[in-house]
N, C-alpha and C positions, 0 to 999 in steps of 0.2 A: 353262357359258357361255364360249365362244371368246373369244378377247382379241382387242382392237381392233388392225388393224394398224397400224403406226406410221408407213406412208408417207402419212397423213391426218391430220388433227386432229378433236377429238371431234365438231364441228359439222360435219364435210364431207360433200356427197354421195357421194366416194370410198369411203366407208365400207363400200358395198355390195359391193365389187370385189374378187374374191381376189386375192391374188400375183401368179397366171398371168394373170389378167385385167388387174391393172394394168402386166406387163410387157408385154402387146401395147399397151394404150393409149399407152404411152410410146413403143414403137417407132414406132407409127402415126403419132403426132402429131409426132416430132422425129428426121428422118433420120438425126442424126448417132449417136442409141443403135441404128439398125438396121445400120449397116455399121462406123464409124470404133472403136468401143467396144465389147471384150469384156463379156457378160453372164456376173456371176457369181450361181449359187443355192445353196440352202441344201445339197442334196445333191452339190456338187461337190466333186471333191477339188482344193483351192487350190494345193497345191504343183505338182499337172499344170497349172493355170492358169498360175501363175506360169514354168513350164517354157514354153508354149505362147508367153506375151507375148514373152519372150527370142529362142524359135527365129523366130518369125514377124515379130519387129519391130514390135509392138503398139504402139500411141499409148500415153501415160503413164495416162492413165484408163481405167477399166472401170466397171461401174455394176451396180446391185442395189437391188428393194427392199425389202430385209430388214434390219431394223434389231436384231435379237433380239442381247444381251451374248454370248450363246456365241460367234455366227458373226461377231461383230467382233473377238471374242479370236481365233478364227481367221486373221482377215485380219491382224491384228497379227502373229500367229504367223509369215506369212509374209513379213512386211516392207513390207506394202500399208501406206499413209497415208491413212484412209479420212477425207474429208469430205462434207457434208452442202448439196444444192443443190434450191432451187424451183423446178419447171419448169412449174406452172400459175397462176402469178398470185394474186389475191385467193382463193382455194381450192386452197390450194399442195397440190401432191403434191410429196413430198419425196423425192429420190430419193438413194440412196449413192452416192459416187464414190471407191472405192476406189485411191487412184495408185500407180505404180510407176516411180517416176522414172528417165528416162533417164540421167541421173547425179546422184549423191546425195552430198551434203554431208556428211562425215562428220570423225571426229577420235578420238583417244585423250584422255580428259579428262585425264591429266598433261601433255599436251602444250600446255593451255591457256594462254596470253600473258596473265599479269597481272602486270599493271605497278605501280609503287609505287603511284601517284595511286589506284588501284582500290583497291587491297589499304588503303591509308589510310581511303578512305571507310567501308569495311567497319565500322568502331570505332563508327557509330551505328546499326548494324542487326543486328537477330537474324533467324536461319535456321531452318526447320523443313521439312517432309516431310508430306504426309498428314494437315495440320491442319486445313483447312477448303475443299476442293475447292469447296461452292457458292460461296463467296466469289470464288475463283481463277476461275471461269466466270462469275461477274457482273462480274468486272473486267477480261477479255476483252472481251464483250460492250461495255461502258461504254466501252473504248478505240478496238473495232476496228469495232463497229455489231453485227447481228446476224452478219455475212459466211457462215461457215459451220456455226455454232455453232447449227442449228436446233433445235427441242426433240426431236425423236427419235434425233437423236445424243448430245445431251448427257444424255438418259435413259439411254441405254445407256452411257453413260460414266461416268456414278453409280451405276449398278446392278453395274457391274465394279468400281467402287473400294467400294462400301460391301459388295457380299456375297462377293467373294472367290470366285466361283462357277466362276472357270476356274484352273486351276493355267498355263496355258501365257502369259499376257501379263495385267500389272496395271497398271490406271491410276492414274496418281501426281499429287499439286498439289504444288508447290515455292513458299514463302512467304516473302516477306523482311515484316518488321515494324520500324517505327521504335520510338524509346523509348517514344512514346506508348500503343504496343500496338497503332498501328492498319496496318492490311494497306497498304503501297505498291509491291509489285510480287510478282507470282508467274507460274507457266506451267504448263499441262497436259500431262504427260508419260508414257510407257507404258515399263514394263520387259521385255525378252523375254529369259530368261538373262541374257547377260553384255553387252546392248546396252540400252541407254536411247535414247529417241526424244523430242527436244521436240515438241511440237504445237501449241502457240501460247501466247504472254503477252502481260505488260501492265505496265506501271508508271506510277506516280501522280505520285512526287517525282524529280526531277532527280536523277541520280546511281545511283538505287536498282536500275535494270535492270541497271547494271554489277554492281553488287553482287550482285544475284543470278546472274549469268552464272559470276561468280568461285567465289562459296560454292557455286553447285550443281558445279561444276568439281571443284573439291576435295571435294565429297560423293561424287561420283561415283567419284573415283579411290579414296578409303579404303571404299567397299562393293565393290570389285570390278568394277565396269563396265569394261569394253575397248573399247567401241565405243561412242561419242555420235555420234548420228543426227541431224541437224539437217533432213533432207527437201532442200530446194531450196538452193541457195546465195544468201548474201547477202552484202554488205559486211562485215557486224558480225562473223557468223558467219568469213567468210575473215581478218578481223583478231583475232580470238579464237586461229585458229590453225586453223580447220578447211580440208579441201580436198577434192576432188571424185574420187571415183571412178566408174567405168562402171556401170551394171545388173548387169551380168554377175558384175561382181566384187563388186558389195555382196551381191548375193544368195549367191553362194558364201561369201563371210564370214560373214554374217549365217546361214546355216544351219550353219555352226560353232560359231558364239557363241550360238547360241539353246539348244545342248544342255549349256552350263554351269550348274550349277544356280545358282537365283538365292541371293543371300546375302542377309540382314534390311537391308531399305532403312532404318531408322533412323537417325538421326541419334545417333552415340556420345555419352555424357556427357550427356545431358539429363536435365534435374531434370522434376518435375512437369507442367510447364508445355508439356514439347515445344519447347522453344525452347533456341538455342544461339547465343551471339555470330557473327555471320558473321566475323569478323576470327581468331578461334580457329581457326576452319576453314581459312581461307585461309593463316597463318601454317603450322598443323600439313600441310599439303600442300607447303609449301615444303622439308620435310624429305623427304629422299630415302628412299624405300620400303625395310622392309627385304627382303632377298633372299627370294624366293619368290613374290611379289607380283605383281599384274597388270605384263606386259610391257609397256615403251615403245611410243612409238607407232611409231619405225623399225623396231619387229619385228614390230606388229601389221597395216600398211597397205602397199600396194605404193607406188612412188617416188612417183609424181603425187600421194599423199595424204600425204607425210611432212609434217611441217610443225615448224621450228624452234622451240623455247621460249625465252622471253627470258633 
């Protein structure tokens, strides 16, 4: 029996359509998908598509009706940030929107500005990675609403996270816990070689979001991540220390860094619980790394993305 297409829910009348049929239907109904946005299909060479986007100055969003985890991993491997949208109201047609930003907000994790106040707040929280993706997804939906985390994309993320079926990209969950063991902040991310991309996150307790960013910066630096990718620029990202680079420069650096073998993303020194004190991570990050570890931000990015640390 053939698997049901991910572009429609189980009770949808669209289940009778093939992927090709659905692509034609979407193009007929919505003009933006006929001209402005590049269609991505399973058989495409996605690196060639990225080159086309750059050479022709295409818009930031492409589109697809494919949600297979392996296809999602290939998109991540090329530097796309895929999100999901519904284009058909109460009988949803879910369309994948892989985004290739014109300008990308990035930094080296060792360049994070960790102020004394944020470091002090870390003493009351625990940090973990890949411990509870389901709870992190639920927290993101709780804070932001469904937004782009519709069922087909969250299903693909969870399959990638749990099965490890593709070595090119790995979905990550980041968690912050209070002293009572309650999840108070977290985010969904993805690692590709020596690049970590933050996709979306949430917080429930005042200050816990800052703790998450500080502890995550320390963890990324400790695990050899050389580029922390935030997608679009926002104030809290630039305040942390990130800067923007053009799409062409991002793709060039991304292709270099994705070839670096990924190191284990585990938090060092944790016990059976998988938890570590956020304060300990941040304190360790304040010690200069030994010679031979990840290069500093000023050597990793061009001048417009170099950001001084506190």
